[in-house]
C-alpha positions as CSV (number, residue, x, y, z in Angstrom):
1,M,-6.8,-35.5,17.2
2,K,-8.9,-33.8,14.5
3,L,-9.1,-30.6,16.6
4,V,-5.4,-30.5,17.1
5,T,-4.9,-30.9,13.3
6,L,-7.3,-28.1,12.6
7,I,-5.6,-25.7,15.0
8,A,-2.2,-26.6,13.5
9,A,-3.5,-25.9,10.0
10,M,-4.9,-22.5,11.2
11,I,-1.6,-21.6,12.6
12,V,0.2,-22.5,9.4
13,T,-2.3,-20.6,7.3
14,A,-1.9,-17.5,9.5
15,T,1.8,-17.7,9.4
16,A,1.9,-18.1,5.6
17,S,-0.4,-15.1,5.2
18,L,1.9,-12.9,7.4
19,A,5.0,-14.1,5.6
20,D,3.4,-13.2,2.3
21,V,2.9,-9.6,3.4
22,T,6.1,-9.0,5.2
23,S,8.6,-11.0,3.0
24,R,11.4,-9.1,1.3
25,S,12.8,-11.8,-0.9
26,G,12.3,-10.1,-4.3
27,G,9.9,-7.6,-5.8
28,P,6.3,-8.3,-6.9
29,S,5.4,-9.4,-10.4
30,E,3.9,-7.0,-12.8
31,K,0.8,-9.2,-12.9
32,A,0.3,-8.9,-9.2
33,M,0.9,-5.1,-9.3
34,I,-1.9,-4.5,-11.8
35,A,-4.3,-7.3,-10.8
36,R,-7.9,-6.1,-10.7
37,G,-9.2,-8.4,-8.0
38,G,-8.1,-9.3,-4.5
39,D,-9.1,-8.0,-1.0
40,G,-6.0,-9.1,0.9
41,G,-8.3,-11.2,3.0
42,I,-9.9,-8.2,4.5
43,E,-13.7,-7.7,4.2
44,G,-14.7,-4.6,2.3
45,V,-11.3,-4.0,0.7
46,A,-10.8,-3.8,-3.0
47,F,-7.8,-3.9,-5.4
48,F,-5.4,-4.9,-2.7
49,R,-2.1,-5.0,-4.5
50,P,1.7,-5.1,-3.8
51,V,4.0,-2.3,-4.7
52,L,7.2,-2.9,-2.8
53,S,7.4,-6.4,-1.4
54,G,7.1,-6.4,2.4
55,V,7.1,-2.6,2.5
56,L,4.2,-1.0,0.5
57,Y,0.8,-2.2,-0.5
58,R,-2.2,-0.3,-1.9
59,S,-6.0,-0.7,-1.9
60,G,-9.4,0.9,-1.9
61,F,-12.9,0.0,-0.8
62,K,-15.5,-2.2,-2.5
63,G,-18.0,0.2,-3.9
64,G,-15.9,3.2,-2.9
65,D,-16.1,5.0,0.4
66,K,-18.8,7.6,-0.3
67,S,-19.3,8.4,3.4
68,R,-15.5,9.0,3.7
69,T,-15.2,7.2,7.0
70,G,-12.1,5.3,6.0
71,L,-11.0,1.9,7.4
72,S,-13.3,0.4,10.0
73,D,-12.1,-0.8,13.4
74,N,-12.3,-4.4,12.2
75,Q,-10.3,-3.6,9.1
76,R,-7.6,-1.8,11.1
77,S,-7.4,-4.7,13.5
78,A,-7.1,-7.1,10.6
79,L,-4.2,-5.1,9.1
80,C,-2.5,-4.8,12.5
81,S,-2.8,-8.5,13.0
82,A,-1.4,-9.2,9.5
83,G,1.7,-7.2,10.4
84,F,1.1,-3.8,8.9
85,S,2.6,-0.9,10.9
86,S,0.8,2.1,9.3
87,G,-1.8,3.1,6.8
88,F,-2.6,6.3,4.9
89,Y,-5.9,7.4,3.5
90,A,-5.1,9.5,0.4
91,D,-7.1,12.6,-0.6
92,F,-10.4,11.7,1.1
93,G,-11.5,10.8,4.6
94,K,-13.5,13.8,5.7
95,N,-15.3,11.8,8.4
96,T,-12.4,9.5,9.2
97,E,-11.1,8.9,12.7
98,Y,-7.3,8.5,12.6
99,G,-5.0,7.1,15.2
100,A,-3.4,3.9,16.5
101,T,-4.9,0.5,16.7
102,N,-3.2,-2.0,19.0
103,C,-3.2,-5.8,18.5
104,S,-1.3,-8.8,19.7
105,T,1.5,-8.3,17.1
106,G,2.0,-4.6,17.6
107,N,0.1,-1.5,16.5
108,F,-1.2,0.1,13.3
109,D,-0.9,3.8,12.9
110,Y,-3.6,5.3,10.6
111,Q,-3.1,8.7,9.1
112,S,-4.3,11.0,6.3
113,A,-2.3,11.8,3.2
114,R,-2.4,13.9,0.1
115,S,-1.2,12.7,-3.3
116,S,-0.2,16.3,-4.0
117,R,2.0,16.3,-0.9
118,P,3.7,12.9,-0.8
119,G,6.5,13.7,1.6
120,N,5.1,12.1,4.7
121,V,4.2,8.9,2.9
122,M,7.7,8.6,1.3
123,Q,9.3,9.1,4.7
124,A,7.1,6.4,6.3
125,I,8.1,4.0,3.5
126,Y,11.7,4.8,3.9
127,D,11.5,4.2,7.7
128,V,10.1,0.7,7.0
129,V,12.8,-0.1,4.5
130,Q,15.5,0.9,7.0
131,N,13.8,-1.0,9.8
132,P,13.1,-4.6,8.7
133,E,11.3,-5.3,12.0
134,K,8.6,-2.8,11.1
135,G,5.6,-4.0,9.2
136,P,4.6,-2.7,5.8
137,V,2.7,0.5,4.9
138,L,-0.8,0.5,3.3
139,V,-1.8,3.4,1.2
140,H,-5.4,3.5,0.1
141,C,-8.0,5.9,-1.4
142,M,-11.7,5.8,-2.0
143,W,-11.6,3.4,-4.9
144,G,-8.0,2.1,-4.8
145,V,-7.3,3.5,-8.3
146,H,-6.2,7.1,-8.6
147,S,-4.6,8.6,-5.5
148,S,-3.3,5.4,-4.0
149,G,-1.8,4.6,-7.4
150,A,-0.2,8.0,-7.7
151,L,1.6,7.6,-4.4
152,S,2.6,4.1,-5.3
153,A,4.0,5.3,-8.6
154,M,6.0,8.0,-6.8
155,A,7.4,5.4,-4.4
156,L,8.6,3.3,-7.4
157,V,10.5,6.4,-8.7
158,Q,11.9,7.3,-5.2
159,F,12.9,3.8,-4.0
160,C,13.4,1.7,-7.2
161,G,14.8,4.3,-9.6
162,W,12.0,4.0,-12.1
163,P,11.8,6.8,-14.7
164,E,8.6,8.9,-14.3
165,D,7.3,7.7,-17.6
166,R,7.5,4.1,-16.5
167,A,5.8,4.9,-13.2
168,K,3.0,6.8,-14.9
169,K,2.5,3.9,-17.3
170,Y,2.1,1.6,-14.3
171,W,-0.4,4.0,-12.7
172,D,-2.4,4.0,-16.0
173,E,-2.3,0.2,-16.4
174,A,-3.5,-0.3,-12.8
175,R,-6.2,2.4,-13.2
176,N,-8.7,-0.3,-14.3
177,G,-10.1,2.1,-16.9
178,A,-11.5,4.5,-14.4
179,P,-12.0,8.0,-15.7
180,C,-10.1,11.1,-14.5
181,S,-11.5,14.6,-14.0
182,G,-9.9,16.8,-16.7
183,G,-8.2,13.8,-18.4
184,C,-5.9,11.1,-17.0
185,D,-2.7,12.3,-18.5
186,Q,-3.3,15.8,-17.0
187,W,-4.3,14.3,-13.7
188,I,-1.2,12.2,-13.1
189,D,1.1,14.9,-14.5
190,A,-0.3,17.4,-12.0
191,K,0.3,15.0,-9.1
192,F,3.9,14.4,-10.3
193,S,4.5,18.1,-10.6
194,N,4.5,18.2,-6.8
195,F,6.9,15.3,-6.4
196,A,10.7,15.6,-6.3
197,L,13.2,12.8,-5.7
198,S,14.7,13.1,-2.3
199,P,18.5,12.3,-1.9
200,K,17.8,11.7,1.8
201,L,15.5,8.8,1.1
202,M,17.7,6.8,-1.3
203,I,18.1,3.2,-0.5
204,S,20.8,0.7,-1.3
205,K,21.0,-1.7,-4.3
206,E,20.6,-4.6,-1.9
207,Q,17.4,-3.1,-0.5
208,Q,16.1,-2.5,-3.9
209,A,16.7,-6.1,-5.0
210,A,14.7,-7.3,-2.0
211,I,11.6,-5.2,-2.5
212,C,11.5,-3.6,-6.0
213,P,9.8,-5.1,-9.1
214,E,12.1,-5.9,-12.0
């Protein structure tokens, strides 16, 4: 009887965790978006934070990823099992092996990305918004602060209609005080100079209400 109860509890816990990541019942709170802790339940992950509920999350690595090897096989499997459909390593990953990871719930497609060329990430996010059966996207960088934050800020402009000033403020608040080469205002301004709102990737008001922060 005790074993049955334990198994049932494990199933409920796993289901709740999956629902938390894939739910589109309203955008994340500001507190959750800039929280400085949290690993998403995945060992070695740092600053796991929501950006667009059920659609986009961001993170980095505990201690950085100085060898630039990216997500491990175990981390990819964990993300796949949690319901994520794809992940992007922004601006680093020299020694990273990319590709698909299969699991019992589907597959997780791992790709490289550049914060100075955000088009492929924005397209992936749009595809998830338009296909509710697809799991969310994870964008991460070495520390989970600069590049993943820049792409997240751009997504808030593209999909939620945020003004650039508000998105840059969010990026700065979630930066955790980390320094920027050449100055932080200059750094984020340079990234946004390569970003342009795409009319082809606009989403409906109803979709915004389900995923965007207030």
